C-alpha positions as CSV (number, residue, x, y, z in Angstrom):
1,X,-87.4,-25.0,13.5
2,X,-89.3,-27.4,11.2
3,X,-87.2,-28.8,8.4
4,X,-89.1,-29.7,5.2
5,X,-87.3,-31.5,2.3
6,X,-89.1,-31.4,-1.1
7,X,-88.4,-32.3,-4.7
8,X,-89.9,-32.2,-8.1
9,X,-89.5,-35.7,-9.5
10,X,-87.1,-36.3,-12.4
11,X,-85.6,-33.5,-14.5
12,X,-86.7,-31.3,-17.4
13,X,-85.5,-30.6,-20.9
14,X,-85.5,-34.3,-21.9
15,X,-82.8,-35.3,-19.4
16,X,-85.0,-38.0,-18.0
17,X,-86.0,-40.7,-20.5
18,X,-89.8,-40.9,-21.0
19,X,-91.6,-38.9,-18.3
20,X,-93.7,-36.8,-20.6
21,X,-97.2,-36.4,-22.0
22,X,-98.1,-37.9,-25.4
23,X,-97.8,-34.3,-26.6
24,X,-94.2,-34.1,-25.4
25,X,-94.6,-32.0,-22.3
26,X,-92.1,-32.9,-19.6
27,X,-93.4,-34.2,-16.3
28,X,-90.8,-32.2,-14.4
29,X,-92.4,-29.0,-15.7
30,X,-95.7,-29.8,-13.9
31,X,-93.9,-31.1,-10.8
32,X,-91.8,-28.0,-10.6
33,X,-94.8,-25.6,-10.7
34,X,-96.4,-27.4,-7.8
35,X,-93.1,-27.4,-5.8
36,X,-92.5,-23.7,-6.4
37,X,-96.1,-23.0,-5.2
38,X,-95.7,-25.2,-2.1
39,X,-92.4,-23.4,-1.2
40,X,-94.2,-20.0,-1.6
41,X,-97.0,-21.0,0.7
42,X,-94.6,-22.8,3.2
43,X,-92.9,-19.4,3.7
44,X,-96.1,-18.0,5.1
45,X,-95.6,-20.2,8.2
46,X,-93.5,-19.6,11.3
47,X,-90.3,-21.5,12.0
48,X,-90.0,-23.3,8.6
49,X,-86.7,-24.2,6.9
50,X,-86.9,-25.6,3.4
51,X,-84.5,-27.8,1.4
52,X,-85.1,-28.5,-2.3
53,X,-83.6,-31.9,-3.4
54,X,-83.8,-31.7,-7.2
55,X,-82.1,-29.4,-9.6
56,X,-84.3,-26.3,-9.5
57,X,-83.3,-25.5,-13.1
58,X,-84.4,-28.9,-14.4
59,X,-81.3,-29.2,-16.4
60,X,-80.1,-32.4,-14.5
61,X,-81.9,-35.3,-13.1
62,X,-80.3,-35.5,-9.6
63,X,-79.7,-39.2,-8.6
64,X,-82.3,-40.5,-6.1
65,X,-79.5,-41.6,-3.7
66,X,-78.2,-38.0,-3.7
67,X,-81.6,-36.7,-2.9
68,X,-82.3,-38.9,0.1
69,X,-78.7,-38.6,1.4
70,X,-79.1,-34.9,1.3
71,X,-82.4,-35.0,3.2
72,X,-81.0,-37.5,5.8
73,X,-77.8,-35.5,6.4
74,X,-79.8,-32.3,6.8
75,X,-82.1,-33.9,9.4
76,X,-85.4,-33.2,7.6
77,X,-88.5,-33.7,9.7
78,X,-90.6,-34.8,6.6
79,X,-89.9,-35.4,2.9
80,X,-92.3,-34.7,0.0
81,X,-91.6,-35.9,-3.5
82,X,-94.0,-34.4,-6.2
83,X,-94.8,-36.4,-9.3
84,X,-97.5,-36.8,-12.0
85,X,-98.6,-40.2,-13.1
86,X,-98.7,-42.1,-16.4
87,X,-100.4,-45.2,-17.6
88,X,-99.8,-46.4,-21.2
89,X,-98.1,-43.3,-22.6
90,X,-101.1,-42.8,-25.0
91,X,-104.2,-40.7,-24.3
92,X,-106.9,-42.4,-22.3
93,X,-109.6,-41.6,-19.7
94,X,-108.0,-43.0,-16.5
95,X,-107.9,-40.3,-13.9
96,X,-107.1,-39.5,-10.3
97,X,-104.8,-38.3,-7.5
98,X,-103.0,-40.7,-5.1
99,X,-100.2,-40.6,-2.5
100,X,-97.6,-43.3,-1.7
101,X,-95.9,-44.3,1.5
102,X,-93.4,-47.1,2.0
103,X,-94.3,-50.8,2.4
104,X,-95.4,-51.8,5.8
105,X,-96.9,-49.7,8.6
106,X,-95.6,-46.2,9.0
107,X,-98.1,-44.3,11.2
108,X,-96.6,-40.9,10.8
109,X,-96.1,-41.0,7.1
110,X,-99.6,-42.4,6.6
111,X,-101.1,-39.7,8.7
112,X,-99.2,-37.0,6.7
113,X,-100.3,-38.6,3.4
114,X,-103.9,-38.8,4.5
115,X,-104.1,-35.1,5.4
116,X,-102.3,-33.9,2.3
117,X,-104.4,-36.2,0.0
118,X,-107.6,-34.8,1.3
119,X,-106.6,-31.3,0.4
120,X,-104.9,-32.3,-2.9
121,X,-108.0,-34.0,-4.2
122,X,-109.9,-30.8,-3.6
123,X,-107.3,-28.7,-5.3
124,X,-107.0,-30.8,-8.5
125,X,-110.7,-31.7,-8.6
126,X,-109.9,-35.2,-9.7
127,X,-110.9,-38.7,-8.5
128,X,-109.5,-39.7,-5.1
129,X,-107.4,-42.9,-5.8
130,X,-106.5,-43.2,-2.2
131,X,-103.3,-44.0,-0.2
132,X,-101.0,-46.5,-1.8
133,X,-97.8,-48.5,-0.8
134,X,-94.7,-48.9,-3.0
135,X,-91.0,-49.7,-2.7
136,X,-89.9,-46.4,-4.1
137,X,-86.4,-45.2,-3.3
138,X,-87.5,-41.8,-2.0
139,X,-89.7,-43.6,0.5
140,X,-87.4,-46.5,1.4
141,X,-84.1,-44.7,1.9
142,X,-85.4,-41.6,3.8
143,X,-85.1,-41.6,7.6
144,X,-88.1,-39.3,8.2
145,X,-91.8,-39.6,7.3
146,X,-91.9,-39.5,3.5
147,X,-94.7,-39.3,1.0
148,X,-94.6,-39.5,-2.8
149,X,-97.5,-37.6,-4.6
150,X,-98.9,-38.5,-8.0
151,X,-101.0,-35.5,-8.8
152,X,-102.8,-36.8,-11.9
153,X,-102.1,-38.7,-15.1
154,X,-100.1,-37.0,-17.8
155,X,-101.6,-39.3,-20.5
156,X,-105.2,-38.8,-19.3
157,X,-107.4,-36.6,-21.5
158,X,-109.2,-35.7,-18.3
159,X,-106.3,-34.9,-16.0
160,X,-104.1,-33.1,-18.5
161,X,-106.6,-30.2,-18.6
162,X,-106.0,-29.7,-14.9
163,X,-102.3,-30.0,-15.3
164,X,-102.1,-27.3,-18.0
165,X,-103.9,-24.8,-15.7
166,X,-101.3,-23.0,-13.7
167,X,-103.9,-21.8,-11.2
168,X,-104.7,-25.4,-10.4
169,X,-101.0,-26.3,-10.0
170,X,-100.7,-23.3,-7.7
171,X,-103.7,-24.6,-5.7
172,X,-102.0,-28.0,-5.5
173,X,-98.9,-26.5,-4.0
174,X,-101.0,-24.5,-1.5
175,X,-102.8,-27.8,-0.6
176,X,-99.5,-29.5,0.2
177,X,-98.4,-26.6,2.4
178,X,-101.7,-26.5,4.2
179,X,-101.8,-30.3,4.7
180,X,-98.3,-30.3,6.2
181,X,-99.2,-27.3,8.4
182,X,-102.2,-29.2,9.7
183,X,-100.1,-32.4,10.3
184,X,-97.3,-30.5,12.1
185,X,-99.5,-27.9,13.8
186,X,-97.7,-25.0,12.1
187,X,-98.8,-21.4,12.6
188,X,-98.8,-18.6,10.0
189,X,-96.6,-15.6,10.4
190,X,-98.4,-12.7,12.0
191,X,-97.6,-9.4,10.3
192,X,-97.8,-6.9,13.2
193,X,-98.9,-3.3,12.2
194,X,-96.2,-0.7,12.6
195,X,-97.0,1.2,15.7
196,X,-97.0,5.0,15.6
197,X,-94.4,6.8,17.6
198,X,-95.8,7.9,20.9
199,X,-96.3,11.6,21.5
200,X,-93.7,12.7,24.0
201,X,-96.2,14.5,26.2
202,X,-98.3,11.3,26.6
203,X,-95.5,9.7,28.7
204,X,-95.5,12.5,31.3
205,X,-96.4,11.5,34.9
206,X,-99.9,12.1,36.2
207,X,-100.5,14.8,38.9
208,X,-103.0,15.3,41.7
209,X,-102.3,19.1,41.6
210,X,-105.6,21.0,41.1
211,X,-104.5,24.6,41.3
212,X,-104.0,27.1,38.5
213,X,-100.2,27.7,38.7
214,X,-98.3,26.3,35.7
215,X,-95.1,26.4,37.8
216,X,-96.6,24.4,40.7
217,X,-98.2,22.0,38.2
218,X,-94.8,21.3,36.5
219,X,-93.1,20.8,39.8
220,X,-95.9,18.4,40.9
221,X,-95.1,16.1,37.9
222,X,-91.3,16.4,38.2
223,X,-90.8,18.7,35.2
224,X,-88.5,21.7,34.8
225,X,-90.6,24.8,35.6
226,X,-88.0,27.3,34.3
227,X,-89.1,30.0,31.8
228,X,-86.9,28.4,29.1
229,X,-88.6,25.0,29.5
230,X,-92.1,26.6,29.7
231,X,-91.4,28.4,26.4
232,X,-90.5,25.0,24.8
233,X,-93.7,23.5,26.2
234,X,-95.8,26.3,24.9
235,X,-94.5,25.7,21.4
236,X,-95.0,22.0,21.8
237,X,-98.6,22.4,23.0
238,X,-99.5,25.1,20.4
239,X,-99.8,28.1,22.8
240,X,-99.0,31.0,20.4
241,X,-97.5,34.3,21.6
242,X,-96.5,32.8,24.9
243,X,-95.2,35.7,27.1
244,X,-95.3,34.2,30.6
245,X,-98.4,36.2,31.4
246,X,-101.1,34.7,33.7
247,X,-103.4,34.2,30.8
248,X,-100.9,32.3,28.7
249,X,-99.7,30.3,31.7
250,X,-103.3,29.2,32.3
251,X,-103.7,28.3,28.6
252,X,-100.6,26.2,28.7
253,X,-101.7,24.5,32.0
254,X,-105.1,23.6,30.5
255,X,-103.6,22.2,27.3
256,X,-101.2,20.1,29.2
257,X,-104.0,18.7,31.4
258,X,-106.2,18.1,28.4
259,X,-103.4,15.9,26.8
260,X,-103.0,13.7,29.9
261,X,-103.5,10.1,28.7
262,X,-106.5,8.1,29.9
263,X,-105.6,5.5,32.4
264,X,-105.3,2.1,31.0
265,X,-106.5,-0.9,33.1
266,X,-103.7,-3.3,33.8
267,X,-103.7,-6.4,31.6
268,X,-104.4,-9.4,33.7
269,X,-101.5,-11.8,33.7
270,X,-102.0,-15.0,31.8
271,X,-102.3,-18.1,34.0
272,X,-99.3,-20.3,33.9
273,X,-99.5,-23.2,31.5
274,X,-99.5,-26.4,33.4
275,X,-96.7,-28.7,32.3
276,X,-97.9,-32.0,31.1
277,X,-96.3,-35.4,31.9
278,X,-96.4,-38.8,30.3
279,X,-96.6,-42.0,32.4
280,X,-95.4,-45.3,31.0
281,X,-97.2,-48.1,32.8
282,X,-95.5,-50.8,34.9
283,X,-96.9,-53.5,32.7
284,X,-94.5,-52.4,29.9
285,X,-91.2,-54.4,30.0
286,X,-89.5,-52.1,27.4
287,X,-90.4,-48.8,25.7
288,X,-88.4,-47.9,22.6
289,X,-86.8,-44.5,22.4
290,X,-85.7,-42.6,19.3
291,X,-83.1,-39.9,18.7
292,X,-84.4,-36.6,17.7
293,X,-84.8,-36.1,13.9
294,X,-85.3,-39.7,13.0
295,X,-88.6,-41.4,12.2
296,X,-90.0,-43.1,15.4
297,X,-90.3,-46.6,14.0
298,X,-88.9,-49.9,15.3
299,X,-85.8,-50.0,13.0
300,X,-84.6,-46.6,14.2
301,X,-84.7,-47.3,17.9
302,X,-81.3,-47.8,19.5
303,X,-82.3,-47.9,23.2
304,X,-85.3,-48.7,25.4
305,X,-86.7,-47.7,28.7
306,X,-87.8,-50.3,31.2
307,X,-91.0,-49.1,33.0
308,X,-91.7,-52.5,34.6
309,X,-88.3,-52.4,36.5
310,X,-89.3,-49.3,38.3
311,X,-93.1,-49.8,38.7
312,X,-93.8,-47.4,35.9
313,X,-91.9,-44.3,34.7
314,X,-93.1,-40.6,34.5
315,X,-91.5,-37.9,32.4
316,X,-92.2,-34.2,31.7
317,X,-93.2,-33.6,28.1
318,X,-90.7,-31.2,26.5
319,X,-92.2,-31.2,23.0
320,X,-94.7,-32.9,20.6
321,X,-92.8,-33.2,17.3
322,X,-95.4,-35.5,15.7
323,X,-98.9,-36.7,16.5
324,X,-98.7,-39.3,19.3
325,X,-95.0,-38.7,19.7
326,X,-93.5,-36.7,22.7
327,X,-90.0,-35.6,23.6
328,X,-88.7,-36.4,27.1
329,X,-85.4,-36.0,28.9
330,X,-83.8,-39.4,29.7
331,X,-80.4,-40.4,31.1
332,X,-79.2,-40.4,27.5
333,X,-80.5,-36.9,26.8
334,X,-83.6,-35.8,24.9
335,X,-85.4,-38.7,23.2
336,X,-88.7,-39.2,21.4
337,X,-91.1,-41.9,22.3
338,X,-94.3,-43.1,20.7
339,X,-97.4,-42.8,23.0
340,X,-100.3,-43.7,20.9
341,X,-103.6,-44.8,22.6
342,X,-102.8,-48.5,22.0
343,X,-99.6,-48.2,24.1
344,X,-101.2,-47.6,27.4
345,X,-99.2,-44.4,28.0
346,X,-101.1,-41.8,30.1
347,X,-100.6,-38.1,29.5
348,X,-101.6,-35.8,32.4
């Protein structure tokens, strides 16, 4: 199950000081429409669990510490905070969409931000202002890859036209869902067509009997050949006025043979999927491991493997929770390790 925490920045109805357009429209209202759209499209994917961190009514501005504590305690895999920007608070012609990650190097968050930004810029149709860094609470205090989106400028005479268009805000939410799906490798729910109930007679056994006796034919396929059952079969196969005469018996026999299902070739079995392994080279003195559900970055590592001590270590890959991150079974249970190309790890 993929856990996604999401929030609309701030609150509505004037509960957050400022945070509105020069015309008095609340930022939360724009944020909320994008979040509702994203949630709608996230539900089209398999194995997704969603947690909204802000007040969905907009009547309170949930404290930031409450939001990140909630996401951390829940064990979210990623966090997305949706905002819209402001410059001077008066109308101007600045413009663009940008996404923030926390200060420093955070490969997973940066990868997520890059994929989502590409799709968001297309949805808003605004200038690509790129990936930015900031010491924002939602990014600093979250234990999972986190991004903060600034969809456009509320005080821009250019961007406000986009933000007042509900179709564009819906497209922005869809872009977020599609970006996350690409990042995490999520698959859409497949709606299987309702199968029609099988006709009972199509499940009867086949027979090699080639004669003209309905009694012998029924016996050859293991069915009751009594008059009572033949009468039921005649009704089932549409033999009107069935009177057990040779003519009606032959008619029933022919109809039963005509309804015999065509033989279906056996479906070839799928080849077994080869299990992959990861080899940690002997040249590595230590290799950091991370508990499941935490961001695989240095500060979150509480234990390391020692490949050099054993001339290298090889593990079965149990899962791939993030790009360049695999799950293995260690003496301390399941752990995630980072295996990017620069590490020297070899996946076979």
